[in-house]
TORKOL-4160 file (C-alpha; in steps of 0.2 Angstrom, whole numbers, padded with zeros to 4 digits, m for minus):
136
<pt num="1" X="0146" Y="m0036" Z="m0138"/>
<pt num="2" X="0146" Y="m0038" Z="m0119"/>
<pt num="3" X="0142" Y="m0020" Z="m0116"/>
<pt num="4" X="0126" Y="m0023" Z="m0127"/>
<pt num="5" X="0121" Y="m0038" Z="m0117"/>
<pt num="6" X="0123" Y="m0029" Z="m0101"/>
<pt num="7" X="0113" Y="m0014" Z="m0108"/>
<pt num="8" X="0099" Y="m0026" Z="m0113"/>
<pt num="9" X="0099" Y="m0034" Z="m0096"/>
<pt num="10" X="0097" Y="m0017" Z="m0088"/>
<pt num="11" X="0083" Y="m0013" Z="m0099"/>
<pt num="12" X="0074" Y="m0029" Z="m0096"/>
<pt num="13" X="0077" Y="m0028" Z="m0078"/>
<pt num="14" X="0071" Y="m0010" Z="m0077"/>
<pt num="15" X="0055" Y="m0015" Z="m0087"/>
<pt num="16" X="0051" Y="m0029" Z="m0076"/>
<pt num="17" X="0052" Y="m0018" Z="m0060"/>
<pt num="18" X="0042" Y="m0004" Z="m0068"/>
<pt num="19" X="0029" Y="m0017" Z="m0074"/>
<pt num="20" X="0028" Y="m0025" Z="m0057"/>
<pt num="21" X="0026" Y="m0008" Z="m0048"/>
<pt num="22" X="0013" Y="m0002" Z="m0060"/>
<pt num="23" X="0003" Y="m0019" Z="m0058"/>
<pt num="24" X="0003" Y="m0017" Z="m0039"/>
<pt num="25" X="m0003" Y="0001" Z="m0040"/>
<pt num="26" X="m0016" Y="m0003" Z="m0053"/>
<pt num="27" X="m0023" Y="m0018" Z="m0043"/>
<pt num="28" X="m0021" Y="m0008" Z="m0027"/>
<pt num="29" X="m0032" Y="0006" Z="m0034"/>
<pt num="30" X="m0045" Y="m0005" Z="m0042"/>
<pt num="31" X="m0047" Y="m0016" Z="m0026"/>
<pt num="32" X="m0048" Y="m0001" Z="m0014"/>
<pt num="33" X="m0060" Y="0008" Z="m0026"/>
<pt num="34" X="m0071" Y="m0007" Z="m0025"/>
<pt num="35" X="m0070" Y="m0009" Z="m0007"/>
<pt num="36" X="m0072" Y="0010" Z="m0002"/>
<pt num="37" X="m0084" Y="0014" Z="m0016"/>
<pt num="38" X="m0095" Y="m0001" Z="m0016"/>
<pt num="39" X="m0093" Y="m0015" Z="m0004"/>
<pt num="40" X="m0089" Y="m0005" Z="0012"/>
<pt num="41" X="m0095" Y="0012" Z="0007"/>
<pt num="42" X="m0110" Y="0012" Z="0019"/>
<pt num="43" X="m0100" Y="0006" Z="0034"/>
<pt num="44" X="m0088" Y="0020" Z="0032"/>
<pt num="45" X="m0101" Y="0033" Z="0029"/>
<pt num="46" X="m0112" Y="0028" Z="0043"/>
<pt num="47" X="m0098" Y="0025" Z="0056"/>
<pt num="48" X="m0088" Y="0040" Z="0051"/>
<pt num="49" X="m0101" Y="0052" Z="0046"/>
<pt num="50" X="m0095" Y="0066" Z="0058"/>
<pt num="51" X="m0077" Y="0064" Z="0053"/>
<pt num="52" X="m0079" Y="0064" Z="0034"/>
<pt num="53" X="m0075" Y="0080" Z="0024"/>
<pt num="54" X="m0088" Y="0086" Z="0012"/>
<pt num="55" X="m0074" Y="0089" Z="m0001"/>
<pt num="56" X="m0059" Y="0076" Z="0000"/>
<pt num="57" X="m0041" Y="0082" Z="m0002"/>
<pt num="58" X="m0034" Y="0071" Z="m0015"/>
<pt num="59" X="m0015" Y="0073" Z="m0013"/>
<pt num="60" X="m0013" Y="0063" Z="0003"/>
<pt num="61" X="m0021" Y="0047" Z="m0003"/>
<pt num="62" X="m0011" Y="0049" Z="m0020"/>
<pt num="63" X="0005" Y="0050" Z="m0009"/>
<pt num="64" X="0000" Y="0035" Z="0001"/>
<pt num="65" X="m0005" Y="0024" Z="m0014"/>
<pt num="66" X="0012" Y="0028" Z="m0022"/>
<pt num="67" X="0022" Y="0026" Z="m0007"/>
<pt num="68" X="0013" Y="0010" Z="m0001"/>
<pt num="69" X="0014" Y="0002" Z="m0018"/>
<pt num="70" X="0033" Y="0005" Z="m0019"/>
<pt num="71" X="0035" Y="m0002" Z="m0001"/>
<pt num="72" X="0025" Y="m0018" Z="m0005"/>
<pt num="73" X="0036" Y="m0020" Z="m0020"/>
<pt num="74" X="0052" Y="m0019" Z="m0011"/>
<pt num="75" X="0048" Y="m0027" Z="0006"/>
<pt num="76" X="0037" Y="m0041" Z="m0001"/>
<pt num="77" X="0040" Y="m0044" Z="m0019"/>
<pt num="78" X="0059" Y="m0041" Z="m0021"/>
<pt num="79" X="0063" Y="m0048" Z="m0004"/>
<pt num="80" X="0055" Y="m0064" Z="m0009"/>
<pt num="81" X="0060" Y="m0065" Z="m0027"/>
<pt num="82" X="0069" Y="m0082" Z="m0026"/>
<pt num="83" X="0056" Y="m0090" Z="m0014"/>
<pt num="84" X="0039" Y="m0098" Z="m0016"/>
<pt num="85" X="0025" Y="m0086" Z="m0019"/>
<pt num="86" X="0018" Y="m0089" Z="m0001"/>
<pt num="87" X="0033" Y="m0081" Z="0007"/>
<pt num="88" X="0029" Y="m0065" Z="m0002"/>
<pt num="89" X="0011" Y="m0067" Z="0003"/>
<pt num="90" X="0016" Y="m0069" Z="0021"/>
<pt num="91" X="0027" Y="m0054" Z="0021"/>
<pt num="92" X="0013" Y="m0044" Z="0012"/>
<pt num="93" X="0000" Y="m0049" Z="0025"/>
<pt num="94" X="0012" Y="m0044" Z="0039"/>
<pt num="95" X="0016" Y="m0027" Z="0031"/>
<pt num="96" X="m0003" Y="m0024" Z="0029"/>
<pt num="97" X="m0006" Y="m0030" Z="0047"/>
<pt num="98" X="0007" Y="m0018" Z="0054"/>
<pt num="99" X="0004" Y="m0003" Z="0043"/>
<pt num="100" X="m0015" Y="m0003" Z="0043"/>
<pt num="101" X="m0014" Y="m0008" Z="0062"/>
<pt num="102" X="m0004" Y="0007" Z="0066"/>
<pt num="103" X="m0016" Y="0019" Z="0056"/>
<pt num="104" X="m0032" Y="0011" Z="0064"/>
<pt num="105" X="m0026" Y="0008" Z="0081"/>
<pt num="106" X="m0019" Y="0026" Z="0082"/>
<pt num="107" X="m0035" Y="0033" Z="0076"/>
<pt num="108" X="m0045" Y="0023" Z="0087"/>
<pt num="109" X="m0034" Y="0029" Z="0102"/>
<pt num="110" X="m0034" Y="0048" Z="0098"/>
<pt num="111" X="m0049" Y="0052" Z="0086"/>
<pt num="112" X="m0065" Y="0055" Z="0095"/>
<pt num="113" X="m0079" Y="0046" Z="0085"/>
<pt num="114" X="m0067" Y="0033" Z="0076"/>
<pt num="115" X="m0076" Y="0017" Z="0080"/>
<pt num="116" X="m0069" Y="0000" Z="0085"/>
<pt num="117" X="m0080" Y="m0007" Z="0071"/>
<pt num="118" X="m0071" Y="0003" Z="0058"/>
<pt num="119" X="m0054" Y="0000" Z="0066"/>
<pt num="120" X="m0056" Y="m0019" Z="0065"/>
<pt num="121" X="m0064" Y="m0019" Z="0047"/>
<pt num="122" X="m0051" Y="m0007" Z="0040"/>
<pt num="123" X="m0037" Y="m0016" Z="0048"/>
<pt num="124" X="m0043" Y="m0033" Z="0041"/>
<pt num="125" X="m0046" Y="m0025" Z="0024"/>
<pt num="126" X="m0028" Y="m0018" Z="0024"/>
<pt num="127" X="m0021" Y="m0035" Z="0029"/>
<pt num="128" X="m0031" Y="m0044" Z="0016"/>
<pt num="129" X="m0027" Y="m0031" Z="0002"/>
<pt num="130" X="m0009" Y="m0031" Z="0005"/>
<pt num="131" X="m0008" Y="m0050" Z="0004"/>
<pt num="132" X="m0019" Y="m0049" Z="m0012"/>
<pt num="133" X="m0007" Y="m0037" Z="m0020"/>
<pt num="134" X="0006" Y="m0050" Z="m0020"/>
<pt num="135" X="m0004" Y="m0064" Z="m0028"/>
<pt num="136" X="m0011" Y="m0054" Z="m0042"/>
């Protein structure tokens, strides 16, 4: 009887984890697709015209989305599971600030043609996006 109870708890816990990660990945994909494909598309295209590939390589962004979604889950959601929601939001915003900041500031520093405008816009977007993933 106790063994069945434990097995049921494991199944429920695993299902909750999987559902949470899938929700984060889905929301991340939808919000970023709206951002990159509609809202800010012209900014990126104009500002980064000389840097964009004609044919995108898909696997790097797939790896990033999977990795980042899992990290958001562990560092913002799980770490704050027993706290009010705004704690997870703060940790999500800090994670976005640090990770998108590292990417954008490094690119601005070393990539010729990576503009300050895109640096600031993308950095702000990443911070907002990661904060938003926690609240969806």
